[in-house]
C-alpha positions as a Python dict, from the first residue, in 0.01 Angstrom:
ca = {
    (1, 'M'): (0, 0, 0),
    (2, 'S'): (149, -159, -285),
    (3, 'E'): (0, -352, -591),
    (4, 'L'): (-157, -649, -472),
    (5, 'R'): (-53, -985, -733),
    (6, 'F'): (-319, -1269, -724),
    (7, 'T'): (-297, -1650, -739),
    (8, 'V'): (-492, -1867, -970),
    (9, 'D'): (-613, -2021, -654),
    (10, 'H'): (-762, -1710, -548),
    (11, 'E'): (-513, -1586, -260),
    (12, 'W'): (-340, -1243, -254),
    (13, 'L'): (21, -1116, -172),
    (14, 'R'): (133, -814, -122),
    (15, 'Q'): (517, -709, -123),
    (16, 'D'): (576, -454, 148),
    (17, 'A'): (834, -199, 259),
    (18, 'D'): (1068, -420, 431),
    (19, 'G'): (1125, -742, 177),
    (20, 'L'): (833, -987, 357),
    (21, 'V'): (525, -1082, 150),
    (22, 'T'): (162, -1069, 287),
    (23, 'V'): (-79, -1347, 190),
    (24, 'G'): (-471, -1383, 225),
    (25, 'I'): (-747, -1516, 82),
    (26, 'T'): (-967, -1296, -184),
    (27, 'A'): (-1282, -1130, -174),
    (28, 'F'): (-1428, -1422, -403),
    (29, 'A'): (-1273, -1684, -192),
    (30, 'Q'): (-1411, -1585, 84),
    (31, 'D'): (-1729, -1542, -25),
    (32, 'A'): (-1701, -1878, -218),
    (33, 'L'): (-1634, -2035, 155),
    (34, 'G'): (-1904, -1858, 361),
    (35, 'D'): (-1870, -1808, 740),
    (36, 'V'): (-1497, -1889, 834),
    (37, 'V'): (-1531, -2061, 1199),
    (38, 'F'): (-1164, -2202, 1244),
    (39, 'V'): (-772, -2130, 1118),
    (40, 'Q'): (-494, -2335, 1152),
    (41, 'L'): (-185, -2160, 1053),
    (42, 'P'): (110, -2258, 911),
    (43, 'D'): (467, -2293, 1148),
    (44, 'A'): (733, -2049, 1091),
    (45, 'Q'): (989, -2242, 853),
    (46, 'S'): (1090, -2288, 469),
    (47, 'Y'): (835, -2431, 282),
    (48, 'A'): (823, -2525, -117),
    (49, 'A'): (580, -2347, -354),
    (50, 'G'): (272, -2512, -361),
    (51, 'A'): (327, -2688, -5),
    (52, 'E'): (-26, -2682, 232),
    (53, 'V'): (51, -2444, 452),
    (54, 'A'): (-329, -2361, 622),
    (55, 'V'): (-646, -2425, 680),
    (56, 'L'): (-986, -2326, 682),
    (57, 'E'): (-1297, -2404, 826),
    (58, 'S'): (-1630, -2288, 752),
    (59, 'V'): (-1971, -2338, 755),
    (60, 'K'): (-1954, -2465, 405),
    (61, 'A'): (-1613, -2653, 342),
    (62, 'A'): (-1251, -2721, 473),
    (63, 'S'): (-1003, -2513, 292),
    (64, 'N'): (-577, -2536, 233),
    (65, 'I'): (-403, -2243, 175),
    (66, 'A'): (-78, -2317, -54),
    (67, 'M'): (212, -2122, 42),
    (68, 'P'): (225, -1930, -364),
    (69, 'L'): (594, -1902, -363),
    (70, 'A'): (894, -2075, -238),
    (71, 'G'): (1012, -1908, 137),
    (72, 'E'): (1025, -1857, 532),
    (73, 'I'): (719, -1757, 677),
    (74, 'V'): (814, -1536, 950),
    (75, 'E'): (526, -1411, 1102),
    (76, 'V'): (201, -1529, 1119),
    (77, 'N'): (-170, -1357, 1212),
    (78, 'A'): (-250, -1538, 1569),
    (79, 'E'): (-551, -1280, 1587),
    (80, 'L'): (-748, -1552, 1322),
    (81, 'E'): (-701, -1780, 1563),
    (82, 'S'): (-935, -1635, 1827),
    (83, 'S'): (-1157, -1427, 1572),
    (84, 'P'): (-1162, -1662, 1242),
    (85, 'E'): (-1419, -1427, 1102),
    (86, 'L'): (-1215, -1159, 1064),
    (87, 'V'): (-1142, -1353, 708),
    (88, 'N'): (-1492, -1269, 606),
    (89, 'E'): (-1483, -931, 749),
    (90, 'D'): (-1159, -781, 633),
    (91, 'P'): (-1016, -1051, 367),
    (92, 'L'): (-757, -782, 188),
    (93, 'G'): (-710, -591, 574),
    (94, 'K'): (-692, -757, 891),
    (95, 'G'): (-754, -1109, 731),
    (96, 'W'): (-438, -1184, 659),
    (97, 'F'): (-275, -1511, 716),
    (98, 'F'): (114, -1502, 721),
    (99, 'R'): (373, -1311, 613),
    (100, 'F'): (691, -1481, 462),
    (101, 'R'): (1023, -1388, 281),
    (102, 'P'): (1005, -1545, -61),
    (103, 'A'): (1337, -1732, -205),
    (104, 'D'): (1275, -1517, -495),
    (105, 'A'): (1189, -1161, -461),
    (106, 'G'): (1146, -1137, -787),
    (107, 'A'): (861, -1427, -852),
    (108, 'V'): (623, -1168, -694),
    (109, 'A'): (618, -988, -1031),
    (110, 'E'): (538, -1248, -1203),
    (111, 'L'): (202, -1341, -1007),
    (112, 'L'): (-157, -1218, -1206),
    (113, 'D'): (-206, -846, -1133),
    (114, 'Q'): (-572, -704, -1090),
    (115, 'A'): (-656, -700, -1465),
    (116, 'G'): (-517, -1082, -1506),
    (117, 'Y'): (-699, -1175, -1109),
    (118, 'D'): (-1013, -1030, -1344),
    (119, 'R'): (-971, -1198, -1638),
    (120, 'L'): (-935, -1537, -1452),
    (121, 'L'): (-1303, -1464, -1249),
    (122, 'K'): (-1463, -1336, -1589),
    (123, 'A'): (-1308, -1719, -1734),
    (124, 'N'): (-1469, -1894, -1440),
    (125, 'D'): (-1821, -1692, -1469),
    (126, 'D'): (-1825, -1789, -1867),
    (127, 'A'): (-1702, -2204, -1843),
}
């Protein structure tokens, strides 16, 4: 498995060997949401960075998932439609949301690495 990258919105990204990028939410995000009870997955099409592409509903709140980088979504995790609890049970594995082909493959490397994400979490704790 390649190195994960992170967004300030608590999404993780993994660039796979086939050039596609898999996206999910971090353990921190799923813990903050509580038990996920519904996931609305995006359509397979191109999106701009920042576009709202998915919706999560939990016992605490509803939350939007934004497209982390510009690109074309080519696959969604249909298993989440019948088993949204996978987001809580395995957020960095079986709880992934979608895979996309980034418009700029190099942009993934510009996101936060694990150390940068840890600093973000610590800064949020200190605030």
